[in-house]
BALOBA-1460 file (C-alpha; in Angstrom, 3 decimals):
// residues 240
<rec num="1" residu="m" x="-25.713" y="70.189" z="63.372"/>
<rec num="2" residu="k" x="-27.823" y="68.766" z="60.558"/>
<rec num="3" residu="v" x="-27.741" y="65.002" z="60.088"/>
<rec num="4" residu="d" x="-29.249" y="62.473" z="57.715"/>
<rec num="5" residu="i" x="-30.362" y="60.150" z="60.517"/>
<rec num="6" residu="l" x="-31.331" y="61.027" z="64.096"/>
<rec num="7" residu="a" x="-31.496" y="58.075" z="66.505"/>
<rec num="8" residu="i" x="-33.624" y="58.898" z="69.553"/>
<rec num="9" residu="a" x="-33.706" y="56.714" z="72.657"/>
<rec num="10" residu="a" x="-35.378" y="56.585" z="76.044"/>
<rec num="11" residu="h" x="-32.085" y="55.592" z="77.704"/>
<rec num="12" residu="p" x="-28.373" y="55.723" z="76.999"/>
<rec num="13" residu="d" x="-27.473" y="52.306" z="75.465"/>
<rec num="14" residu="d" x="-30.886" y="51.739" z="73.779"/>
<rec num="15" residu="v" x="-29.402" y="52.740" z="70.419"/>
<rec num="16" residu="e" x="-26.301" y="50.616" z="70.973"/>
<rec num="17" residu="l" x="-28.328" y="47.523" z="71.844"/>
<rec num="18" residu="a" x="-30.941" y="47.774" z="69.114"/>
<rec num="19" residu="c" x="-29.671" y="49.647" z="66.059"/>
<rec num="20" residu="s" x="-26.002" y="50.551" z="66.370"/>
<rec num="21" residu="g" x="-25.032" y="48.205" z="63.560"/>
<rec num="22" residu="t" x="-27.340" y="50.122" z="61.238"/>
<rec num="23" residu="v" x="-25.925" y="53.425" z="62.518"/>
<rec num="24" residu="i" x="-22.357" y="52.279" z="61.829"/>
<rec num="25" residu="k" x="-23.277" y="50.932" z="58.386"/>
<rec num="26" residu="h" x="-24.807" y="54.212" z="57.266"/>
<rec num="27" residu="i" x="-21.865" y="56.224" z="58.590"/>
<rec num="28" residu="e" x="-19.607" y="53.946" z="56.535"/>
<rec num="29" residu="m" x="-21.746" y="54.785" z="53.499"/>
<rec num="30" residu="g" x="-21.123" y="58.483" z="54.065"/>
<rec num="31" residu="y" x="-24.308" y="59.510" z="55.894"/>
<rec num="32" residu="t" x="-24.340" y="61.624" z="59.034"/>
<rec num="33" residu="v" x="-25.922" y="60.398" z="62.271"/>
<rec num="34" residu="g" x="-26.716" y="61.962" z="65.644"/>
<rec num="35" residu="i" x="-28.149" y="60.514" z="68.846"/>
<rec num="36" residu="v" x="-30.550" y="62.136" z="71.312"/>
<rec num="37" residu="d" x="-31.047" y="60.276" z="74.604"/>
<rec num="38" residu="l" x="-34.218" y="61.369" z="76.389"/>
<rec num="39" residu="t" x="-33.068" y="60.437" z="79.906"/>
<rec num="40" residu="q" x="-29.819" y="59.799" z="81.737"/>
<rec num="41" residu="g" x="-30.925" y="56.305" z="82.771"/>
<rec num="42" residu="e" x="-30.584" y="57.400" z="86.367"/>
<rec num="43" residu="l" x="-33.015" y="54.779" z="87.704"/>
<rec num="44" residu="g" x="-30.901" y="51.892" z="86.451"/>
<rec num="45" residu="s" x="-29.948" y="49.369" z="89.139"/>
<rec num="46" residu="r" x="-26.274" y="49.668" z="88.194"/>
<rec num="47" residu="g" x="-24.103" y="52.702" z="87.650"/>
<rec num="48" residu="s" x="-25.288" y="56.304" z="87.884"/>
<rec num="49" residu="a" x="-26.238" y="59.202" z="85.629"/>
<rec num="50" residu="e" x="-22.642" y="60.458" z="85.752"/>
<rec num="51" residu="i" x="-21.134" y="57.074" z="84.906"/>
<rec num="52" residu="r" x="-23.584" y="56.480" z="82.073"/>
<rec num="53" residu="s" x="-22.801" y="59.914" z="80.665"/>
<rec num="54" residu="q" x="-19.119" y="58.974" z="80.477"/>
<rec num="55" residu="e" x="-19.981" y="55.631" z="78.916"/>
<rec num="56" residu="s" x="-22.263" y="57.317" z="76.370"/>
<rec num="57" residu="a" x="-19.423" y="59.591" z="75.301"/>
<rec num="58" residu="e" x="-17.081" y="56.623" z="74.899"/>
<rec num="59" residu="s" x="-19.651" y="54.737" z="72.836"/>
<rec num="60" residu="a" x="-20.228" y="57.803" z="70.650"/>
<rec num="61" residu="k" x="-16.531" y="57.736" z="69.721"/>
<rec num="62" residu="i" x="-16.741" y="54.057" z="68.836"/>
<rec num="63" residu="l" x="-19.822" y="54.619" z="66.677"/>
<rec num="64" residu="g" x="-18.335" y="57.652" z="64.935"/>
<rec num="65" residu="i" x="-21.519" y="59.720" z="65.185"/>
<rec num="66" residu="n" x="-21.645" y="63.460" z="64.600"/>
<rec num="67" residu="f" x="-23.115" y="64.370" z="67.984"/>
<rec num="68" residu="r" x="-24.858" y="62.992" z="71.047"/>
<rec num="69" residu="k" x="-27.187" y="64.983" z="73.303"/>
<rec num="70" residu="n" x="-29.181" y="64.162" z="76.430"/>
<rec num="71" residu="l" x="-32.480" y="65.924" z="77.159"/>
<rec num="72" residu="k" x="-32.346" y="64.863" z="80.845"/>
<rec num="73" residu="l" x="-36.034" y="64.018" z="81.048"/>
<rec num="74" residu="a" x="-36.981" y="62.034" z="84.148"/>
<rec num="75" residu="d" x="-36.100" y="58.368" z="83.774"/>
<rec num="76" residu="g" x="-39.200" y="56.294" z="84.462"/>
<rec num="77" residu="f" x="-41.425" y="59.345" z="84.834"/>
<rec num="78" residu="f" x="-41.236" y="61.350" z="81.605"/>
<rec num="79" residu="e" x="-44.602" y="61.816" z="79.937"/>
<rec num="80" residu="q" x="-45.935" y="62.855" z="76.557"/>
<rec num="81" residu="n" x="-46.610" y="66.426" z="77.688"/>
<rec num="82" residu="e" x="-45.954" y="69.863" z="76.254"/>
<rec num="83" residu="a" x="-42.599" y="70.337" z="77.968"/>
<rec num="84" residu="s" x="-41.092" y="67.053" z="76.767"/>
<rec num="85" residu="l" x="-42.569" y="67.467" z="73.284"/>
<rec num="86" residu="m" x="-41.208" y="70.990" z="72.889"/>
<rec num="87" residu="a" x="-37.750" y="69.909" z="74.056"/>
<rec num="88" residu="l" x="-37.675" y="67.117" z="71.481"/>
<rec num="89" residu="i" x="-39.207" y="69.246" z="68.712"/>
<rec num="90" residu="t" x="-36.363" y="71.728" z="69.210"/>
<rec num="91" residu="e" x="-33.759" y="68.974" z="68.723"/>
<rec num="92" residu="i" x="-35.514" y="67.574" z="65.649"/>
<rec num="93" residu="r" x="-35.659" y="71.015" z="64.049"/>
<rec num="94" residu="e" x="-32.008" y="71.632" z="64.861"/>
<rec num="95" residu="a" x="-30.844" y="68.315" z="63.388"/>
<rec num="96" residu="q" x="-33.297" y="68.321" z="60.440"/>
<rec num="97" residu="p" x="-32.990" y="64.557" z="59.859"/>
<rec num="98" residu="k" x="-34.482" y="62.749" z="56.885"/>
<rec num="99" residu="i" x="-34.901" y="59.586" z="58.968"/>
<rec num="100" residu="v" x="-35.548" y="59.103" z="62.690"/>
<rec num="101" residu="f" x="-34.881" y="55.874" z="64.585"/>
<rec num="102" residu="a" x="-37.175" y="55.459" z="67.607"/>
<rec num="103" residu="n" x="-37.825" y="53.055" z="70.470"/>
<rec num="104" residu="a" x="-40.005" y="50.008" z="69.985"/>
<rec num="105" residu="p" x="-43.766" y="50.767" z="70.184"/>
<rec num="106" residu="k" x="-44.211" y="47.947" z="72.730"/>
<rec num="107" residu="d" x="-41.561" y="46.462" z="74.992"/>
<rec num="108" residu="r" x="-40.770" y="45.058" z="78.429"/>
<rec num="109" residu="h" x="-39.614" y="48.429" z="79.757"/>
<rec num="110" residu="p" x="-42.585" y="50.832" z="79.852"/>
<rec num="111" residu="d" x="-40.293" y="53.785" z="79.025"/>
<rec num="112" residu="h" x="-39.690" y="52.324" z="75.565"/>
<rec num="113" residu="g" x="-43.321" y="52.388" z="74.463"/>
<rec num="114" residu="r" x="-43.836" y="55.872" z="75.941"/>
<rec num="115" residu="a" x="-40.707" y="57.135" z="74.215"/>
<rec num="116" residu="s" x="-41.863" y="55.631" z="70.930"/>
<rec num="117" residu="a" x="-45.167" y="57.521" z="71.073"/>
<rec num="118" residu="l" x="-43.446" y="60.727" z="72.220"/>
<rec num="119" residu="i" x="-40.943" y="60.587" z="69.355"/>
<rec num="120" residu="s" x="-43.602" y="59.897" z="66.736"/>
<rec num="121" residu="r" x="-45.753" y="62.788" z="67.916"/>
<rec num="122" residu="a" x="-42.797" y="65.174" z="68.186"/>
<rec num="123" residu="c" x="-41.737" y="64.359" z="64.623"/>
<rec num="124" residu="f" x="-45.215" y="65.290" z="63.361"/>
<rec num="125" residu="l" x="-45.526" y="68.451" z="65.436"/>
<rec num="126" residu="a" x="-42.030" y="69.568" z="64.397"/>
<rec num="127" residu="g" x="-43.449" y="70.062" z="60.908"/>
<rec num="128" residu="l" x="-46.138" y="72.541" z="62.002"/>
<rec num="129" residu="p" x="-44.957" y="76.146" z="61.394"/>
<rec num="130" residu="k" x="-47.366" y="77.601" z="63.971"/>
<rec num="131" residu="i" x="-45.491" y="75.811" z="66.751"/>
<rec num="132" residu="e" x="-42.694" y="78.258" z="67.524"/>
<rec num="133" residu="t" x="-39.330" y="77.156" z="68.893"/>
<rec num="134" residu="s" x="-35.909" y="78.727" z="69.120"/>
<rec num="135" residu="l" x="-32.397" y="77.669" z="69.991"/>
<rec num="136" residu="n" x="-29.947" y="80.175" z="71.459"/>
<rec num="137" residu="n" x="-32.592" y="82.855" z="70.795"/>
<rec num="138" residu="v" x="-32.626" y="82.019" z="67.070"/>
<rec num="139" residu="p" x="-36.088" y="81.061" z="65.720"/>
<rec num="140" residu="q" x="-36.256" y="77.628" z="64.125"/>
<rec num="141" residu="k" x="-37.953" y="76.581" z="60.917"/>
<rec num="142" residu="a" x="-40.486" y="73.760" z="60.879"/>
<rec num="143" residu="h" x="-39.082" y="70.389" z="59.846"/>
<rec num="144" residu="r" x="-40.717" y="66.976" z="59.618"/>
<rec num="145" residu="p" x="-38.598" y="63.846" z="59.044"/>
<rec num="146" residu="k" x="-39.621" y="61.808" z="56.004"/>
<rec num="147" residu="s" x="-39.631" y="58.460" z="57.832"/>
<rec num="148" residu="i" x="-39.625" y="57.023" z="61.344"/>
<rec num="149" residu="y" x="-38.264" y="53.517" z="61.846"/>
<rec num="150" residu="f" x="-38.793" y="51.790" z="65.204"/>
<rec num="151" residu="y" x="-35.921" y="49.563" z="66.283"/>
<rec num="152" residu="i" x="-36.807" y="46.264" z="67.932"/>
<rec num="153" residu="q" x="-35.693" y="45.822" z="71.539"/>
<rec num="154" residu="d" x="-36.447" y="43.145" z="74.145"/>
<rec num="155" residu="y" x="-39.749" y="41.853" z="72.758"/>
<rec num="156" residu="n" x="-39.521" y="40.232" z="69.349"/>
<rec num="157" residu="i" x="-42.396" y="42.184" z="67.797"/>
<rec num="158" residu="g" x="-41.499" y="41.033" z="64.291"/>
<rec num="159" residu="p" x="-39.469" y="43.156" z="61.873"/>
<rec num="160" residu="d" x="-40.947" y="44.837" z="58.800"/>
<rec num="161" residu="f" x="-37.446" y="45.061" z="57.357"/>
<rec num="162" residu="i" x="-33.990" y="43.869" z="58.377"/>
<rec num="163" residu="v" x="-30.595" y="45.510" z="57.828"/>
<rec num="164" residu="d" x="-27.538" y="43.325" z="57.200"/>
<rec num="165" residu="i" x="-25.005" y="44.274" z="59.907"/>
<rec num="166" residu="t" x="-22.643" y="41.325" z="59.493"/>
<rec num="167" residu="k" x="-19.592" y="43.517" z="58.825"/>
<rec num="168" residu="q" x="-20.569" y="45.946" z="61.580"/>
<rec num="169" residu="y" x="-21.381" y="43.428" z="64.311"/>
<rec num="170" residu="n" x="-18.032" y="43.501" z="66.146"/>
<rec num="171" residu="q" x="-18.060" y="47.304" z="66.270"/>
<rec num="172" residu="k" x="-21.679" y="47.197" z="67.489"/>
<rec num="173" residu="l" x="-20.590" y="44.868" z="70.291"/>
<rec num="174" residu="e" x="-17.731" y="47.199" z="71.192"/>
<rec num="175" residu="s" x="-20.157" y="50.125" z="71.482"/>
<rec num="176" residu="i" x="-22.404" y="48.094" z="73.797"/>
<rec num="177" residu="l" x="-19.512" y="47.053" z="76.023"/>
<rec num="178" residu="a" x="-18.522" y="50.714" z="76.405"/>
<rec num="179" residu="f" x="-21.342" y="50.707" z="78.989"/>
<rec num="180" residu="k" x="-19.174" y="48.831" z="81.472"/>
<rec num="181" residu="s" x="-21.495" y="49.540" z="84.386"/>
<rec num="182" residu="q" x="-24.434" y="47.852" z="82.698"/>
<rec num="183" residu="f" x="-23.339" y="44.716" z="80.879"/>
<rec num="184" residu="y" x="-21.473" y="41.462" z="81.418"/>
<rec num="185" residu="n" x="-17.754" y="41.746" z="82.036"/>
<rec num="186" residu="p" x="-16.038" y="38.459" z="82.992"/>
<rec num="187" residu="v" x="-13.027" y="40.224" z="84.556"/>
<rec num="188" residu="s" x="-15.017" y="42.798" z="86.515"/>
<rec num="189" residu="n" x="-14.886" y="42.845" z="90.309"/>
<rec num="190" residu="s" x="-17.981" y="45.019" z="90.503"/>
<rec num="191" residu="n" x="-20.086" y="44.973" z="93.652"/>
<rec num="192" residu="e" x="-23.094" y="46.186" z="91.671"/>
<rec num="193" residu="p" x="-26.267" y="44.036" z="91.864"/>
<rec num="194" residu="s" x="-26.968" y="41.471" z="89.171"/>
<rec num="195" residu="t" x="-29.660" y="42.469" z="86.695"/>
<rec num="196" residu="p" x="-31.338" y="40.796" z="83.704"/>
<rec num="197" residu="i" x="-28.941" y="42.647" z="81.357"/>
<rec num="198" residu="s" x="-25.701" y="42.151" z="83.310"/>
<rec num="199" residu="s" x="-25.448" y="38.411" z="82.675"/>
<rec num="200" residu="k" x="-23.581" y="36.490" z="79.985"/>
<rec num="201" residu="e" x="-26.946" y="35.041" z="78.975"/>
<rec num="202" residu="f" x="-28.119" y="38.512" z="77.949"/>
<rec num="203" residu="m" x="-25.107" y="38.926" z="75.670"/>
<rec num="204" residu="d" x="-25.890" y="35.496" z="74.211"/>
<rec num="205" residu="f" x="-29.480" y="36.665" z="73.658"/>
<rec num="206" residu="l" x="-28.285" y="39.743" z="71.755"/>
<rec num="207" residu="e" x="-26.178" y="37.631" z="69.435"/>
<rec num="208" residu="g" x="-28.990" y="35.116" z="69.048"/>
<rec num="209" residu="r" x="-31.412" y="37.847" z="68.002"/>
<rec num="210" residu="a" x="-28.911" y="39.212" z="65.477"/>
<rec num="211" residu="l" x="-28.311" y="35.703" z="64.134"/>
<rec num="212" residu="e" x="-32.056" y="35.073" z="63.893"/>
<rec num="213" residu="y" x="-32.693" y="38.253" z="61.923"/>
<rec num="214" residu="g" x="-29.630" y="37.631" z="59.780"/>
<rec num="215" residu="r" x="-30.845" y="34.153" z="58.889"/>
<rec num="216" residu="l" x="-34.175" y="35.565" z="57.672"/>
<rec num="217" residu="i" x="-32.373" y="37.602" z="54.996"/>
<rec num="218" residu="g" x="-29.606" y="35.125" z="54.203"/>
<rec num="219" residu="v" x="-26.728" y="36.809" z="56.067"/>
<rec num="220" residu="k" x="-25.022" y="36.193" z="59.417"/>
<rec num="221" residu="y" x="-26.225" y="39.167" z="61.505"/>
<rec num="222" residu="g" x="-29.178" y="41.541" z="61.142"/>
<rec num="223" residu="e" x="-31.105" y="44.293" z="62.937"/>
<rec num="224" residu="g" x="-34.878" y="44.550" z="62.627"/>
<rec num="225" residu="f" x="-37.150" y="47.579" z="62.375"/>
<rec num="226" residu="k" x="-40.876" y="48.296" z="62.369"/>
<rec num="227" residu="i" x="-42.295" y="50.933" z="60.033"/>
<rec num="228" residu="e" x="-44.847" y="53.662" z="60.713"/>
<rec num="229" residu="r" x="-46.065" y="53.844" z="57.135"/>
<rec num="230" residu="p" x="-45.389" y="51.767" z="53.989"/>
<rec num="231" residu="i" x="-42.032" y="52.116" z="52.249"/>
<rec num="232" residu="g" x="-42.198" y="52.960" z="48.544"/>
<rec num="233" residu="i" x="-40.122" y="50.786" z="46.221"/>
<rec num="234" residu="e" x="-39.283" y="51.568" z="42.581"/>
<rec num="235" residu="n" x="-37.364" y="48.456" z="41.631"/>
<rec num="236" residu="l" x="-38.234" y="45.085" z="43.173"/>
<rec num="237" residu="m" x="-34.893" y="43.715" z="42.025"/>
<rec num="238" residu="e" x="-33.187" y="46.011" z="44.537"/>
<rec num="239" residu="t" x="-34.964" y="44.183" z="47.362"/>
<rec num="240" residu="l" x="-33.455" y="40.771" z="46.505"/>
């Protein structure tokens, strides 16, 4: 299925944590959005690949996206090699997005930076006609997205632009909490180990980051992105 925006993530829940408000906002404006998760997050300290798959499906319903796929690359061990590139190129050509959202270029989790580089390279290679791919035995045409925007994750690497997600924040939070195995739940009797993202403090951090970015643009909540190349602007008044 073709979409306007393709959000690609190293792990299930990366999109929800970092850019789901922007995803929801653009769906509300009539654009189509899909998600491709590179791994199943199977190395996570809590939950399992099966549980996270169920949670991903629930979150997809909350977000209202057009599709969600998982490439099932090896969590923690995927590399920027021909196999992983070709798998991602195939998905990019199938979706034919104008815009791709990608992991942060540098972050606490090493998978995020590797995924960022993999996604950027796959987007470029997807535009080369001499690289041949097919899906269901049907040859694909080359396609290169017009822009890649890197969502900001754990490290505050400084946004190049910020999207106002004030109206979408509660729905963003709902999509995050669909991952019940991963995040803080005050009524849970889980015997799972505590992790840096399972605490109430982490949820407070997420809101604090959104408040910080919102304040920079004069709204309540925001999501920040880094750019790969400059954004062209026709009318400066539209940036106010």
